[in-house]
RONU-450473 format. One line per 8 residues: number of its first residue (from 1); for each residue x negated, z, y of C-alpha. Coordinates in steps of 0.5 Angstrom, whole numbers, padded with zeros to 4 digits, m for minus. Layout:
! residues N
NUM) X,Z,Y; ...
END
This chain:
! residues 590
1) 0045,0002,0008; 0039,0005,0006; 0036,0010,0010; 0029,0010,0010; 0025,0017,0011; 0017,0019,0011; 0017,0022,0004; 0011,0023,m0002
9) 0012,0018,m0008; 0014,0020,m0016; 0009,0020,m0020; 0013,0022,m0026; 0013,0015,m0029; 0006,0016,m0031; 0006,0023,m0034; 0011,0030,m0032
17) 0005,0035,m0032; m0002,0034,m0033; m0001,0042,m0036; 0004,0040,m0041; 0003,0039,m0049; 0006,0032,m0047; 0000,0030,m0042; m0005,0033,m0048
25) m0001,0028,m0053; m0002,0022,m0049; m0010,0023,m0049; m0011,0025,m0056; m0007,0019,m0057; m0012,0014,m0053; m0017,0018,m0056; m0015,0017,m0063
33) m0014,0009,m0062; m0021,0008,m0059; m0024,0011,m0065; m0020,0007,m0069; m0022,0001,m0065; m0029,0003,m0065; m0029,0001,m0073; m0028,m0006,m0071
41) m0035,m0006,m0069; m0037,m0008,m0078; m0032,m0013,m0078; m0034,m0017,m0073; m0035,m0024,m0074; m0036,m0030,m0070; m0033,m0034,m0076; m0026,m0030,m0076
49) m0019,m0033,m0075; m0016,m0034,m0068; m0010,m0029,m0071; m0015,m0023,m0073; m0019,m0024,m0065; m0013,m0024,m0061; m0011,m0018,m0065; m0017,m0014,m0063
57) m0016,m0017,m0055; m0009,m0014,m0055; m0012,m0007,m0058; m0016,m0008,m0051; m0011,m0009,m0047; m0006,m0003,m0050; m0012,0002,m0050; m0013,m0001,m0043
65) m0007,0000,m0041; m0006,0007,m0043; m0013,0010,m0040; m0010,0006,m0033; m0003,0010,m0034; m0007,0017,m0035; m0013,0015,m0030; m0008,0013,m0024
73) m0004,0019,m0025; m0011,0023,m0023; m0013,0018,m0018; m0006,0018,m0015; m0005,0026,m0015; m0012,0027,m0012; m0010,0021,m0007; m0003,0025,m0005
81) m0007,0032,m0004; m0015,0032,m0004; m0016,0040,m0002; m0012,0041,m0008; m0017,0044,m0013; m0012,0042,m0019; m0012,0035,m0017; m0020,0035,m0016
89) m0021,0038,m0023; m0016,0033,m0026; m0020,0027,m0023; m0026,0029,m0025; m0023,0031,m0032; m0020,0023,m0032; m0026,0020,m0030; m0031,0023,m0036
97) m0025,0021,m0041; m0025,0014,m0037; m0033,0014,m0039; m0032,0016,m0045; m0026,0011,m0047; m0031,0004,m0044; m0037,0006,m0048; m0033,0006,m0054
105) m0030,m0001,m0053; m0036,m0004,m0050; m0039,m0006,m0056; m0033,m0012,m0057; m0035,m0014,m0050; m0043,m0015,m0051; m0041,m0018,m0058; m0037,m0023,m0055
113) m0041,m0025,m0049; m0048,m0025,m0053; m0047,m0026,m0060; m0041,m0031,m0061; m0044,m0038,m0062; m0041,m0044,m0057; m0037,m0048,m0062; m0033,m0041,m0064
121) m0032,m0039,m0058; m0029,m0045,m0057; m0025,m0045,m0063; m0023,m0037,m0061; m0021,m0039,m0054; m0016,m0045,m0056; m0011,m0040,m0058; m0013,m0035,m0053
129) m0007,m0037,m0047; m0007,m0034,m0040; m0014,m0029,m0043; m0018,m0036,m0044; m0020,m0036,m0036; m0022,m0029,m0037; m0026,m0030,m0044; m0029,m0037,m0041
137) m0032,m0033,m0035; m0035,m0027,m0039; m0039,m0032,m0042; m0040,m0036,m0036; m0044,m0029,m0033; m0047,m0028,m0039; m0052,m0034,m0039; m0056,m0031,m0034
145) m0056,m0024,m0039; m0062,m0022,m0042; m0064,m0019,m0049; m0061,m0012,m0050; m0068,m0008,m0050; m0069,m0013,m0044; m0062,m0010,m0040; m0064,m0003,m0041
153) m0070,m0004,m0038; m0066,m0006,m0032; m0061,m0002,m0032; m0066,0004,m0033; m0071,0002,m0027; m0065,0001,m0022; m0063,0008,m0022; m0070,0009,m0019
161) m0070,0002,m0016; m0065,m0002,m0012; m0059,0004,m0014; m0065,0009,m0010; m0066,0004,m0004; m0058,0003,m0003; m0058,0011,m0004; m0064,0012,0001
169) m0060,0008,0006; m0054,0012,0006; m0057,0018,0006; m0062,0017,0012; m0056,0013,0016; m0051,0018,0015; m0055,0024,0017; m0056,0021,0024
177) m0053,0025,0029; m0051,0021,0035; m0050,0025,0042; m0045,0021,0047; m0043,0024,0055; m0036,0024,0056; m0035,0025,0063; m0039,0032,0065
185) m0040,0034,0057; m0044,0031,0052; m0042,0031,0044; m0045,0031,0038; m0041,0026,0034; m0041,0021,0027; m0041,0014,0027; m0034,0014,0025
193) m0032,0018,0031; m0037,0014,0036; m0034,0007,0034; m0027,0009,0036; m0030,0009,0043; m0033,0002,0042; m0024,0000,0044; m0024,0005,0050
201) m0020,0002,0056; m0027,0003,0060; m0032,m0001,0060; m0038,0004,0061; m0035,0008,0055; m0036,0002,0051; m0042,0000,0053; m0045,0007,0052
209) m0042,0008,0045; m0045,0001,0043; m0052,0003,0046; m0052,0011,0043; m0051,0007,0036; m0056,0001,0036; m0061,0006,0039; m0061,0010,0033
217) m0062,0004,0029; m0068,0001,0033; m0072,0008,0034; m0071,0008,0026; m0072,0000,0025; m0079,0001,0020; m0076,0005,0015; m0069,0002,0015
225) m0072,m0005,0016; m0077,m0004,0010; m0071,m0002,0005; m0067,m0008,0007; m0073,m0013,0005; m0074,m0009,m0001; m0067,m0010,m0003; m0067,m0017,m0001
233) m0074,m0018,m0006; m0071,m0015,m0012; m0064,m0019,m0011; m0069,m0024,m0011; m0073,m0023,m0017; m0069,m0021,m0022; m0064,m0026,m0020; m0068,m0032,m0019
241) m0074,m0031,m0023; m0071,m0026,m0028; m0064,m0029,m0030; m0065,m0036,m0027; m0059,m0036,m0022; m0060,m0042,m0017; m0060,m0038,m0010; m0059,m0031,m0008
249) m0052,m0033,m0007; m0050,m0036,m0013; m0050,m0029,m0016; m0045,m0026,m0012; m0041,m0034,m0013; m0041,m0034,m0020; m0039,m0026,m0020; m0033,m0029,m0016
257) m0032,m0034,m0021; m0032,m0039,m0015; m0036,m0046,m0015; m0042,m0045,m0009; m0039,m0052,m0006; m0033,m0048,m0004; m0037,m0042,m0001; m0042,m0048,0002
265) m0035,m0051,0005; m0032,m0045,0007; m0038,m0043,0011; m0039,m0050,0014; m0032,m0050,0017; m0032,m0044,0020; m0039,m0045,0023; m0036,m0052,0026
273) m0030,m0047,0029; m0034,m0042,0033; m0031,m0046,0039; m0024,m0043,0038; m0026,m0036,0038; m0030,m0038,0044; m0024,m0040,0048; m0021,m0033,0046
281) m0026,m0029,0048; m0026,m0033,0056; m0018,m0032,0055; m0020,m0024,0054; m0025,m0024,0060; m0019,m0026,0065; m0014,m0021,0061; m0019,m0016,0063
289) m0021,m0019,0069; m0028,m0020,0068; m0032,m0026,0069; m0034,m0026,0062; m0034,m0022,0056; m0041,m0017,0054; m0042,m0016,0047; m0040,m0009,0049
297) m0033,m0011,0051; m0031,m0015,0045; m0025,m0010,0041; m0023,m0008,0049; m0016,m0007,0049; m0014,m0013,0052; m0007,m0010,0056; m0009,m0003,0057
305) m0004,m0003,0063; 0003,m0005,0058; 0006,0001,0054; 0005,0000,0047; 0012,0000,0043; 0013,0005,0037; 0017,0003,0031; 0021,0008,0027
313) 0019,0008,0019; 0026,0007,0017; 0026,0000,0023; 0019,m0002,0021; 0021,m0002,0013; 0027,m0007,0014; 0023,m0011,0019; 0018,m0012,0013
321) 0024,m0014,0008; 0027,m0018,0013; 0020,m0022,0014; 0019,m0023,0007; 0026,m0024,0005; 0026,m0030,0010; 0021,m0033,0007; 0024,m0031,m0001
329) 0029,m0027,m0004; 0024,m0026,m0009; 0019,m0023,m0006; 0023,m0018,m0001; 0027,m0016,m0008; 0019,m0014,m0011; 0017,m0010,m0004; 0024,m0006,m0005
337) 0023,m0004,m0012; 0017,0001,m0009; 0022,0004,m0004; 0028,0004,m0010; 0023,0008,m0016; 0020,0012,m0010; 0013,0009,m0011; 0011,0010,m0004
345) 0007,0016,m0001; 0008,0015,0008; 0008,0022,0011; 0002,0024,0014; 0000,0031,0013; m0006,0035,0012; m0011,0033,0006; m0008,0027,0005
353) m0013,0021,0004; m0014,0017,0010; m0012,0009,0011; m0008,0006,0007; m0008,0003,m0001; m0004,m0001,m0006; m0005,0001,m0013; m0003,m0003,m0019
361) m0004,0001,m0025; m0001,m0004,m0031; 0003,m0011,m0031; 0009,m0006,m0033; 0009,m0001,m0028; 0011,m0002,m0020; 0005,m0002,m0016; 0004,0005,m0012
369) 0003,0004,m0005; 0000,0009,0000; 0000,0009,0008; m0001,0014,0014; 0005,0011,0018; 0004,0014,0026; 0010,0008,0028; 0004,0005,0031
377) 0005,m0003,0031; m0001,m0003,0028; 0002,0001,0022; 0008,m0003,0021; 0002,m0009,0019; m0001,m0004,0015; 0006,m0003,0011; 0007,m0010,0011
385) 0000,m0011,0008; 0000,m0006,0003; 0007,m0009,0000; 0004,m0016,0000; m0001,m0013,m0005; 0005,m0010,m0009; 0009,m0017,m0009; 0002,m0021,m0011
393) 0001,m0016,m0017; 0009,m0015,m0018; 0010,m0023,m0019; 0004,m0023,m0024; 0007,m0018,m0029; 0008,m0022,m0034; 0001,m0023,m0034; m0004,m0018,m0039
401) m0007,m0012,m0036; m0014,m0017,m0037; m0012,m0022,m0032; m0006,m0019,m0028; m0011,m0018,m0022; m0014,m0024,m0018; m0021,m0025,m0017; m0024,m0023,m0011
409) m0023,m0029,m0006; m0016,m0029,m0008; m0014,m0021,m0007; m0012,m0022,0000; m0008,m0028,0000; m0001,m0024,0000; m0003,m0018,0004; m0005,m0023,0009
417) 0001,m0028,0008; 0006,m0022,0009; 0003,m0020,0016; 0003,m0027,0018; 0011,m0027,0015; 0012,m0021,0019; 0008,m0023,0026; 0013,m0029,0025
425) 0019,m0025,0025; 0017,m0020,0031; 0015,m0026,0035; 0022,m0028,0036; 0025,m0020,0038; 0019,m0018,0043; 0018,m0019,0050; 0012,m0023,0053
433) 0009,m0017,0054; 0009,m0014,0048; 0008,m0021,0044; 0001,m0020,0049; m0001,m0014,0046; 0001,m0016,0039; m0002,m0022,0040; m0009,m0020,0042
441) m0010,m0016,0037; m0008,m0020,0032; m0013,m0026,0034; m0019,m0019,0035; m0017,m0018,0027; m0017,m0026,0026; m0025,m0025,0029; m0027,m0019,0026
449) m0025,m0022,0019; m0026,m0029,0019; m0032,m0032,0024; m0036,m0025,0024; m0036,m0025,0017; m0038,m0031,0016; m0044,m0031,0020; m0045,m0024,0017
457) m0047,m0029,0010; m0050,m0035,0014; m0055,m0029,0016; m0056,m0027,0010; m0058,m0033,0007; m0062,m0035,0012; m0065,m0027,0011; m0066,m0028,0004
465) m0070,m0034,0005; m0075,m0031,0011; m0076,m0025,0006; m0078,m0029,0000; m0083,m0032,0004; m0085,m0026,0007; m0083,m0023,0015; m0082,m0017,0019
473) m0077,m0013,0022; m0078,m0016,0029; m0077,m0023,0026; m0071,m0021,0022; m0067,m0019,0029; m0070,m0026,0032; m0066,m0029,0026; m0060,m0024,0027
481) m0060,m0026,0035; m0060,m0033,0034; m0054,m0032,0029; m0051,m0029,0034; m0052,m0034,0040; m0049,m0039,0035; m0042,m0035,0034; m0042,m0034,0042
489) m0044,m0040,0045; m0043,m0039,0052; m0036,m0035,0052; m0040,m0028,0052; m0046,m0024,0055; m0051,m0022,0049; m0056,m0016,0051; m0062,m0016,0046
497) m0060,m0009,0044; m0056,m0012,0039; m0061,m0016,0035; m0062,m0010,0031; m0054,m0010,0029; m0056,m0013,0022; m0059,m0006,0020; m0052,m0003,0022
505) m0048,m0007,0017; m0048,m0002,0010; m0045,m0009,0006; m0052,m0012,0007; m0055,m0007,0003; m0050,m0005,m0002; m0047,m0011,m0004; m0051,m0018,m0001
513) m0046,m0024,0001; m0040,m0020,0000; m0038,m0021,0007; m0036,m0028,0006; m0029,m0026,0001; m0026,m0024,0008; m0027,m0031,0010; m0025,m0033,0004
521) m0018,m0029,0003; m0016,m0029,0011; m0017,m0037,0012; m0013,m0038,0005; m0007,m0034,0007; m0008,m0038,0014; m0008,m0045,0011; m0003,m0043,0006
529) 0001,m0041,0012; 0000,m0047,0016; 0003,m0051,0010; 0009,m0047,0009; 0010,m0048,0016; 0010,m0056,0015; 0014,m0056,0009; 0019,m0050,0010
537) 0022,m0048,0004; 0020,m0054,0000; 0013,m0049,m0001; 0016,m0042,m0004; 0016,m0044,m0011; 0008,m0046,m0010; 0007,m0040,m0006; 0010,m0036,m0012
545) 0007,m0040,m0018; 0000,m0038,m0014; 0001,m0031,m0014; 0005,m0031,m0021; m0002,m0034,m0024; m0006,m0027,m0022; m0013,m0028,m0025; m0012,m0032,m0030
553) m0014,m0039,m0028; m0021,m0040,m0024; m0019,m0040,m0017; m0021,m0048,m0015; m0016,m0050,m0021; m0011,m0046,m0019; m0010,m0048,m0012; m0011,m0056,m0014
561) m0005,m0055,m0019; m0002,m0055,m0012; m0005,m0059,m0008; m0010,m0055,m0005; m0017,m0057,m0005; m0021,m0051,m0003; m0028,m0055,m0005; m0026,m0059,0002
569) m0027,m0057,0009; m0020,m0061,0010; m0017,m0055,0007; m0020,m0049,0011; m0019,m0053,0017; m0012,m0051,0017; m0013,m0045,0017; m0017,m0045,0023
577) m0012,m0050,0027; m0007,m0044,0026; m0012,m0039,0030; m0012,m0045,0035; m0005,m0045,0036; m0005,m0038,0036; m0010,m0038,0043; m0005,m0043,0046
585) 0000,m0039,0045; m0003,m0033,0048; m0006,m0037,0054; 0001,m0040,0055; 0003,m0032,0056; m0002,m0030,0061
END
């Protein structure tokens, strides 16, 4: 039986050696093909035959696949060793090449979105098969497009407008220097380092860590509050006044290819189910021997007196395989393929990128997975999560590169589902004490990725409306405090210093209304998992078909075909039913 060891990945399937003639030949072929494609520009005609149209799309696919292989090699090499001058130089060169190739084929995208009339578009999409949704979504977004000169003006002004404001926010907040007393020593820290202390076993340290962060943002609230208001006004002026979107959040929904009604339903169910997590917070207070949690204690380790178990890499890999295999042999085979082809980089070493990711370059190549495995239980779940992404990609491997990737709200389905399968499997193998740690951490994570993110979005909806009418930074903070009070009810003691917390959330500045994608993805996986628990093996084919669709169908349509109506509150409620059961289980373990 195979023994799995910590290792580096093998990228030779993408390129043998970036200094070789063969690699240069790959680049030259790609450049020639994109230059040849440019000549199509003069022959574009909305009345062209379906065959000719599909031939152009196949050329777009070929160019995309070749660029993805070369660019992927550079990106993965750099992730493997960020300190290598050679990898850094190659990454810069390939980014430039990618930009040049994109610009050469961009004309076709613009032509399709703006110059093909509705009648011919329908005719051409009729025979486009799996690419139909991709083409349809491009035209939907194009409804809100402006003329080319107007788009150029907006792009030009964005550089010194909204993009400059976001850059300014990052520049100001990343320059913050935090000082915190640990024991008898005062240490200078970055926010990243300081954030580790909010999970300290010492309640005083947790409180000091939060206060140190929040005080800095309070001191600078005038500037960063003004930046936020201008970003919101820019988003509103361009999106609603100029482009004609229905509401600020509609802009994000249309970009994500989901209906407003679906997101309204999702947020309403999250709001209604806040008591499910409130019960957990009361339970966690008992575990920490406190009368009630303070907001400072939210992420405190709930069982610091119990020693955490360490997992070997070999047993962890086999555990993940076993968990997937209990559900479906097909999914287990997909996960094994990543290891069999040596497409995983798992060892911890100097210069390697932090964190974890799964990279799918083309449907024809098994995805690459990067993790930094240290033997903690969270590392085993991270492994399951990233292999879930790899499974998702391989299930959709027969798709075109244009539609292999699922839209953002569906992108976390298989990764979260794989974690649930692992937890389900582990629950039978560990002691009650170990289960208590794992379950408490898991519910912490469900809170952070579902309820917290949905209430972030609810705050954004309110803040965008409030700023549109004219307001102050202090009034925005009052709105945020009201949001926290609804979220926590009487389960957590809130102090006024958290009123400014909204200004610490980069997503609000960088990508308005992004946060609900976390709630959507995680709650969707939980709802599907609940169906699996009810239906057993009968559910497996439907699940694999959902993954296999990739981005070829609109989320509402895809899930409705399998009996899941994501516009209905009932569907999202099934996910919360799972959370409620986990909170009950935790209560029974104490």
